C-alpha positions in Angstrom: 67.6 63.5 45.7 64.7 64.5 48.0 62.4 62.0 46.4 64.6 59.1 45.6 66.3 56.0 47.1 68.8 53.5 45.8 68.0 49.8 46.1 71.0 47.5 45.4 70.2 43.8 45.1 72.6 40.8 44.8 75.8 42.3 43.5 77.7 39.2 44.7 80.4 37.3 42.8 78.3 34.4 41.7 75.5 36.7 40.4 77.9 39.1 38.7 79.9 36.3 37.1 76.7 34.8 35.7 76.0 37.9 33.6 76.5 37.3 29.9 74.3 40.0 28.4 76.9 42.8 28.9 80.5 43.3 29.8 80.9 42.4 33.5 83.4 45.2 34.2 81.0 47.7 32.8 78.3 46.3 35.1 80.6 46.7 38.1 81.6 50.2 37.0 78.0 51.2 36.5 76.8 50.0 40.0 79.8 51.5 41.7 79.2 54.9 40.0 75.5 54.9 40.8 76.3 54.0 44.5 78.9 56.8 44.7 76.3 59.3 43.4 73.7 58.0 45.9 76.2 58.4 48.8 77.2 61.8 47.6 73.6 63.0 47.5 72.7 61.4 50.8 70.1 59.1 49.3 68.6 56.4 51.4 70.2 53.1 50.3 68.9 49.7 50.8 71.5 47.1 50.1 70.4 43.4 50.0 72.3 40.1 49.5 71.1 36.5 49.4 72.4 33.6 51.5 75.6 35.2 52.8 74.9 34.3 56.4 74.1 30.8 55.5 77.4 30.4 53.7 75.8 29.5 50.4 77.0 32.8 48.8 79.8 35.3 49.2 79.5 38.9 50.3 79.0 41.7 47.8 81.8 42.4 45.3 84.6 44.4 47.0 84.3 47.4 44.8 80.7 47.9 46.0 81.5 47.1 49.6 84.1 49.9 49.6 81.6 52.5 48.4 78.8 51.3 50.7 80.9 50.9 53.7 78.8 51.6 56.8 75.5 51.0 54.9 73.7 48.0 56.5 73.2 44.9 54.3 69.9 43.0 54.5 70.7 39.3 53.9 67.9 37.2 52.6 67.3 33.5 52.3 64.7 33.8 49.6 65.5 34.7 46.0 62.6 37.2 45.7 63.6 40.3 47.7 60.0 41.3 48.2 59.3 38.1 50.1 61.8 39.1 52.8 60.2 41.0 55.7 63.4 42.9 56.7 64.0 44.0 53.1 60.5 45.3 52.6 60.6 47.1 56.0 63.9 48.7 55.0 62.4 49.9 51.7 59.4 51.4 53.4 
């Protein structure tokens, strides 16, 4: 935990529902479990979404929002997180 961080990117309904390579509920359970562990260990968490403020996408899935309550969300307008100045700054 002293040399780790959790970066959570785009766990929004449209993105989650587009997954076909694995069971969607398992995907949700996995990210929620990882987020709970990160919170428990006090890891730095960078949580990013895409186009929520513009209204093009919905907020993160409720299960994740519940676990990450109080963690700021960095909303991007670009698909590539690394092109967003605020996201990169948060990671650094």
